[in-house]
C-alpha positions, 0 to 999 in steps of 0.5 A: 398644382397642374400636376394634381389636376385631372385631364379634361374629358370632354362629352362626345359632340353631337353629329349632324344626324343627331341634330337633324333628328332633334329638329324633326322631333319638334314636328314629329315624335314629340307629344308633350309641350315640356318636351319641345321645350327641352328639345328647343333649348338644347337646339338653341344651345347647338346653334348659338354655340352657348353653354347650357347655363348661360342660355337658360338665364336670359334677359331677353329672347326674341324671335325674328323672321324675315322672309321665312328665315328665322333667327333667335336673338338672345342676350344674357347678362349672366354668364361664365366670364373671368373678370367682374368687368366683363360682366357688366356687358350683355353676352349676345346668343344668336341661333339661325336656321337649322338642317331640317326643312322645317324651321325649329324656332318657331315650334319652340317659341309656341311651346315655350308659351303654351308650357 
């Protein structure tokens, strides 16, 4: 069976320059809230080390702020996992501050509320 399976071909990882510019786009360059929602979702997946599908089907998603440091906390019940026993647990997904001088998460939450 292993001989017939094709080798895994992973996508090219995002560079720090790309991530920085995605965060910068949250403040400069994106006109539409829908674009901010998409850009923020990508950033959330990057910083939470989450699969896109796991991060789009969240049971809860909260923005915490402590002295200007923002933390996005999410819980997913549906996620890609092997056994049904593990699927009964929540998967915590946490994303923090980024590379850009302004925090991306508040803009993402504002865009989600307006979209």
